[in-house]
C-alpha positions in Angstrom: 56.1 0.6 -8.9 52.3 0.7 -10.4 52.6 -2.8 -11.6 53.2 -4.2 -8.2 50.2 -2.1 -6.7 48.2 -3.4 -9.6 49.2 -7.0 -8.7 48.4 -6.6 -4.9 45.0 -5.2 -5.9 44.1 -8.2 -8.0 45.2 -10.6 -5.5 43.4 -9.2 -2.6 40.2 -9.2 -4.6 40.5 -12.8 -5.7 41.2 -13.9 -2.4 38.5 -11.7 -0.6 35.3 -13.1 -2.5 32.7 -11.1 -3.8 31.5 -7.7 -2.8 27.9 -8.2 -3.1 25.3 -10.5 -1.7 23.9 -13.4 -3.6 20.3 -12.2 -3.3 17.7 -13.7 -3.4 19.6 -17.1 -2.5 21.1 -15.3 0.4 18.4 -13.2 2.2 18.8 -9.6 2.6 19.8 -7.7 5.7 16.9 -5.8 7.0 17.1 -2.6 9.4 14.3 -1.0 11.4 13.7 1.3 8.4 13.5 -1.2 5.6 10.7 -0.5 3.1 9.7 -3.8 1.3 6.4 -3.6 -0.3 2.8 -2.3 0.1 0.1 -4.7 1.0 -3.7 -4.1 0.3 -6.8 -5.5 2.3 -9.8 -5.0 0.0 -12.2 -5.9 3.0 -11.4 -2.8 4.8 -11.0 -0.4 1.7 -14.0 2.3 1.4 -12.9 3.6 -1.8 -12.0 7.2 -0.6 -9.0 7.6 -3.1 -6.4 9.1 -0.8 -4.0 6.5 -1.4 -3.9 7.3 -5.2 -4.0 11.0 -4.4 -0.9 10.7 -2.5 1.2 8.3 -4.5 3.9 10.6 -6.0 4.6 8.1 -8.9 0.8 7.2 -9.9 1.5 3.6 -9.2 -2.0 3.3 -7.4 -5.3 3.7 -9.5 -8.9 3.3 -8.1 -11.8 2.9 -10.1 -14.8 3.7 -7.6 -17.7 2.5 -10.0 -16.3 -0.9 -10.7 -14.8 -1.2 -7.2 -11.2 -2.2 -8.4 -8.1 -1.1 -6.7 -4.6 -1.4 -8.7 -1.0 -1.1 -7.9 1.7 -1.2 -10.6 4.8 -2.6 -8.7 7.2 -1.4 -11.5 6.1 2.2 -10.5 5.8 2.1 -6.9 9.0 3.1 -5.1 7.8 2.1 -1.6 7.9 5.6 -0.2 5.0 4.9 2.1 2.8 7.9 1.5 -0.1 5.9 0.8 0.2 3.9 3.9 0.5 6.9 6.1 -2.6 8.6 4.3 -5.1 5.5 4.4 -7.3 6.4 7.4 -8.8 3.0 7.2 -5.8 0.8 7.7 -6.1 -0.9 4.4 -2.6 -0.3 3.2 0.4 -1.9 5.3 4.2 -1.8 4.6 5.7 -5.2 4.6 9.4 -5.5 5.4 9.9 -8.4 2.9 10.8 -7.7 -0.7 8.9 -9.1 -3.6 10.7 -11.4 -5.8 12.2 -10.2 -8.9 9.8 -10.3 -12.1 10.6 -10.4 -15.7 7.3 -9.0 -17.1 5.1 -6.1 -16.2 2.0 -7.0 -14.4 -0.5 -4.8 -12.7 -1.9 -6.3 -9.5 -6.0 -6.0 -9.5 -8.0 -6.1 -6.5 -11.9 -6.4 -6.0 -12.8 -4.0 -3.2 -15.1 -6.2 -0.9 -16.3 -3.7 1.7 -19.8 -3.2 1.8 -21.1 0.1 3.3 -23.5 -0.4 5.9 -27.0 0.9 5.5 -28.1 3.9 7.4 -31.0 3.2 9.9 -34.3 4.2 8.7 -36.0 7.0 10.8 -39.5 6.1 11.6 -42.2 8.4 10.6 -43.8 10.3 13.2 -47.7 9.9 13.1 -49.6 13.0 12.3 -51.8 12.7 15.3 -48.9 12.5 17.7 -47.6 15.9 16.4 -51.1 17.6 16.4 -51.6 16.8 20.1 -48.4 18.3 21.4 -48.4 21.2 19.2 -51.8 22.7 20.5 -51.2 22.6 24.1 -49.6 25.8 25.8 -50.1 27.2 29.3 
């Protein structure tokens, strides 16, 4: 009896086709909760470091002095904590998956955001201060 069950299972598997998809040749199905990969916009980053502190697997590194932001795609688990924590919208989660890689590469970006200068307060003249201070009724 066991031989016939095994034969039936083998024939069903041969006629049914593969159980997996042919990704990346055939695009993967996406659902609304699909997490693809993190993208970075260096023009809006203010080097606050919240993303690197919130990353649970330490995939993001920030060098504030050199203005360099790095992400290690091999360590990133696409959890989205960095995206939620970024107060400036520099990080976004794209639903597309990245292509497979064969070597370990860390992506480096140079932060191009320039902090606007604070307006310089005009010095108050000494004569204007002295005139108003002595008058009282």
